[in-house]
N, C-alpha and C positions, 0 to 999 in steps of 0.2 A: 786804527792809525791811532799811534802817540808819536810824538816827536820824530814824523815822516819816516814811521816806522813800520809796515805792516810782520803779523808773524803769526802762522800759526803752528799748530802740531796736532799731529796724531800720530796713533800706535804706527802708521809705518815712516813716519820720521820726520821731519822741520824742515819748515820754509821761512823764511823770511825776504823783506822787500825794505828799501829806500829810495828818496827821489836822486836821481843824477846831480852831478854838477852841475849848477846855473845856466854854466856858458854851452853844455850841451840839451838843457833842455828842448829843446824844439825839435831835437831829433830822438831823444831817448826817453822812453817814458818810466824806464824806471830800471834800479839794479836787484836784481834778486838771488839769494845762495840758497838751494835746499841740501839735503843731507837723508839721505834710507839710512834707516836703522839698522844694526845691528840683526841677522835673525834670531828671534825665539826660541827655544830647546823645542822639540815635538815634530810630528810626522809633516805638519802644513807648517813649516815655519814662516810665523807672521813678517811681512818685510821683503818677500820676496816674490809676491804675484805683482802683475801688471796691474797700473793704473791707468784711471781715464784721462786724458787730456785735452782741454773742452777747447774749441773754436773762439779765437780773441780778434782776429783782424791783424795782427800785429804779427814781424818773426824776430827772431832771437838769435844773439852769439850767444854761444854756450862754452862752456869751459867745465868739461868732466876730469875727476880728477881721484884718486884715492879708492877704497874699496879691493885692494890689491892689482887693479887693472892701469896701465901706460895712459897719461893725460890725453884727450882728445878735444880738440877743435871742432865746432858744428856749426852750422848754419842751420837754423830750425827755421823753413817756409810758411808763409800764411795757410792755417788746418782750415781748410773749409766744411768739417766735421771734427767731433771727436775721434783721440785714437788712438789705441793700448800701447802703453810704454813699459816694458820690463825694463827696470834700474835694480845694478846688481848692490848687495845689501854691500851697507859703508863707501857707496859710491857718492860723491860731493858732487855738488857744479854751482857756477856762478855765471851768471845769466846778464846780458843786457837786453831789453826788450824794448824794442823799437817801436817809434809812434809808426800808428797803420801809413804804407806807402814810404816810409822813410827810407827803406833802408834800400829800397834798390835802389838808389844813387851811390851805394859802393859797393856793391856785388859784380862782377861781370856775368851772370845770367839774368835772367827774364824772368819775374819771382813767378809768371804762371810756370814755368819746369818745376820750382822748389814746390807747389803749393803739397800741401800735407807730409812732406818727408823732410828728412835731414839729409845735411851732406855735410864731407870734408870742407872747413873753410879754406885751408890754404889752396884750395880747387875755384876759388870762388872770391875770398877778399884782399882788398889791397894789401901790399907785402906790409908796409910797418904795423898797419892791424894786427897782422894777423903772428907776427914777431914777437908784439907786447902780450900778446894774448897768449904764447908759448912760453914766454917768462914768464908770466902770469901764473899758468900753470907748474912752474918747474917749482914756484912758491907760493899757493894761495894764501896760506896764511899773512903774505908781509901787505898791507895797506899802498906800501910805495908800489908795488907793481900791480896794482890794482888803479891808482893814479899812473900811474906809466900809461896803462892802456888808454883809459879816459884822454892823457893828451897826444898820446898817437891816433885815436879817434878824431880828436877835433879837428886836427891836420888835415886829417883822409877829406874828412867832409869840406872842408875849405875848397883844397885838391879837387875836388870833384865834386863843387859846388852847380856845375853848368849841368850834373843829371840829376840835380834834387828836383823831385816832382813841384810845378810849380804852386806858388801861393796860395792860389786859387782850388785847388785839390787837395792841397795841404789842411786849406781851412775847411773844406768839405766834410775829408777824412773824420777830423777832430768832431767835428758838428754832429755827425754820423754818428761816433764815438760818445761821446758824452750828453749830448741834449738827453733831458729827458721828456720831451716832446719834438725828437724830428721835425725837419721836413721829406716832403714828399722826394723822390728821388726826381722827378723834370722840374719841382723848385727850384730844387740845389743846383741841378743842372744850368735853370736861368739863372739864378745866383752867382753864380762863375761868369758870366757870360759867354759859356760854349754848349752849341748845338747838343741835344740827346744823347748821337751816335760820338759826336769828339769824345764830351764827358766822357762814358761808359769805355770809349777805350782807353782814354786818361788814366780812370782809378786803374783799368785791367793791370796797363803799364804798368802802375805803380806797386800795386799789392798782390796781383795776381787771380786775384779775384771780380767779380763783377758789381756792380753801385747793389742789386737789389741781394744779391747772394751776404754781401758786406753790410749791408742793414738788418739783414736776419739775422744775423751772428751777434753784433750790435743788441739787437732786441733780447738776445736768450741773456747775453749780460747784464743787462739792464735788471729782467728778469733775474735771476741770481740774485745779483747786488741787492737789489728788493727783500729778499729773503733773507739774506744774512742781516741785511738792518733790521728785519724782523724777529730774527734768535737772537740777538746781541740785545734787542731792547724786549722781547718777548712783546711785541704788536708787530702786528705784520701794516708795513707803509705808514706809523705814525698813527694809527688807529683809520690811516683813512682805507687800510685795505683789510676783508675780514675771513678771507679763503682764497683757495685756489683761483676762481673766479674772475675775485677783485683784483687779484695777484695779477692773472693776464690781461685788467684793464688799465692798470698800473705800469705796465713795463710797454702795452701799446700795443697788443693783442687785438682783434677782433671780438675775441672770444674767450673761451675755457676750451672749445674745441680745436681752436685755430691752435692757441699753445704748444695742445697737447701733438697737434701734427707736428710741429715746425719743433719742438722739444725732441721726437722721437724721429726724425729726418737729421738734425744735427748732431745728436749724443747717442743715439740708441735707445734711449730710453724715455717711458713717460716720466713729466714734472714731477710726482710726489716720489717716485722711485731715487731720479738723481739729487733730487733732495734728501734723501734717503743718504745716498753713497757721498753727497756735502757737508754731511753731520747737522744738517737742519730740517730735520722731518718732525721732531718737537715743536717745534712752533705752528708748522702748519697743522697738526695734530690737533692742537688746542681751538688756533682758528678754526679749524673743520669743526670741532665740536660744538661752537660758540655758531657755526653759524649753519651748522644742522647736516646730516648725513648726506643731505643730494649733491653736499661739494665735492663727495668722492673723485679723483681723477679715472 
């Protein structure tokens, strides 16, 4: 993260994100831009294969354009597991990633009906926001059009404030998503002043997922964040973590087999293969060497 912008690049394309305007920070987590690479020559052109989108507990508004195809405005529902997405070479995307549970107030469908899928935004989204998104799709390089979308979103949030999840539920979701040592689901329900069943229903209504499933998704994201930090610093957890077993403990898993089971269930891959796919196998391999051969996944 530098100057509020995170960027990554691979042979398949480029991704960058930045913070939303301060007025939207309570609803929008990030504004992101992605560009798929043009295909390389050869029998299996690079940049054309499907790629794995990992669950993060969020919903997105996505403007897809370029690549010789018509612009499309999509609502991406909360993912319960990873999904493979095929993007055409040269296709570009501008996305708004909403904080967990926040986008439900802006769409005319229960989030549970959108889990793991993407749908045309025209059928779901407030008209003013969709019109501004279409305006952006017509000239995606024009920053004024992105600003117009942000303003339309701000107006829609005010108009639909009564549909926004209660502040206690939003705070509980933020805690699950960002805390290094989150409370248990039972403790969170008590903190909000809700009974367990009422809390479960409120979270399901806001996100489409149960609190326990969301907790698993956020723990997976914590594990990946720790591994990325380790890769960047060439140490795992700033010397607090020395291999996959310690990575599991730092992320909040009971042990390494627990992390392996959860990772397979949510992503289809064991941790070592998932980290390799994310381009961070080198740091883990070095730490495995230091920790000894018994650390293999």
